[in-house]
C-alpha angles and dihedrals in degrees: 000000000000121000129215095266102051092154093065119094090214130006124179128187120186088334118183136162128190126191102220096200091051094042096221140101114254091184129016137179094349115176119174146123125213107199121228123264096038138123101222127201111214105203135180143119120274109292094021092121103259097132091043091054092049092047089052091049090048093051096246091117134031124223119259089208137009123002144278125202128195113203086341094304131110109253113249095029121117091255092054095043090055093052105034132066124190125197109192129197094257092049097210111221134156104261095203093053119096118234089254091051090051094053090045089054089053090051093049093049099045123058092198094050117158105208094179094058094044094049092045093055090051094044094050088057091055091241116158112231091224094055117112113242093228091059095053124102116255091256093052092047087054090055092051091049091049090049088056092049096048094038087063089064093223123192089215121035117194115197122187109196089317100167103043094111097045124099117245094262093050090046090055092049093049093046089052088051091052093048091050089049091054094044099044101036103023092240115176110229129192111189126188113198141146091211097096098181088057090054094048091057096048113024128082099179128050129205113184122192123198122184092337096311132099111258098174139000113176150114111296095226092049088052092052094049096046096054131073138181111226130193121189148111117324092231088075093060097098094048091048093052091049093055105033141027109264105209096181135345140180134188132214115184106310095341126097125199116191139174107215141177102230121231107185128325123342120246125199138035104310134155103222129204127175110228129217121244091261091057092050093049093048088051092055093044092050090046087061090064121096111267095031106092119184120220129201130196116263093234112023116206130202111306116252117249 
């Protein structure tokens, strides 16, 4: 079944998911759209709901409330399974299979299988085709799992902390592979990772989760331009909070340093710096900690360019 926004990589309306055994909501009241043709950074602290969202998008879970569409399709349906690939943290593979057996399984199960790409990813990791998957190192198992995912030639690739057990050189090689995949084939990629510098270099859309709710979903460059780091006298704090969204602030003596989302021109005596995407994301993640309240203006105006 195809929904009204088939061009979107992900589209959620009133999305919620509750783990019955745990008795709590992992996601609640989520409303967002991730446009097509993007490499999306899925960001949040541990327990924010990132893995749950990806499992819902991959069809491993069903929403408790609302709905989620992937490329306009309902996750878990035949249409979605043919177009979406999910690589989870545990990377489930058959340990007694050889690497060659594993790739052959991928070819048998996927009509659009790209043998050349799958074998190249394995070969570049120096992995013998006859090796049993269960005897491989964690990093090499990750390569085999990624070969399966990319060999499927998905239109939407969902990656849940996929590179955590790779060394820095291998991480760089795999990220380059993913960027080439997106550029050459227009693959939509949603990547969950705690390595923020990696996300800044590769992602052009950002989806931030906080306590199971969507904090932000927007273009990465727009996010960079709309935020600023200000340093100035503490007696300007109230005026600042009334005019702009204060994401996070700290004081030292009579000096205030604040990360803000800017709404219109700045007033006052401020030293202004434009942060990178990593700085903005860290600010939002730290603002989610106890003791770091975030304040928003009472009447937001049009965001400054």
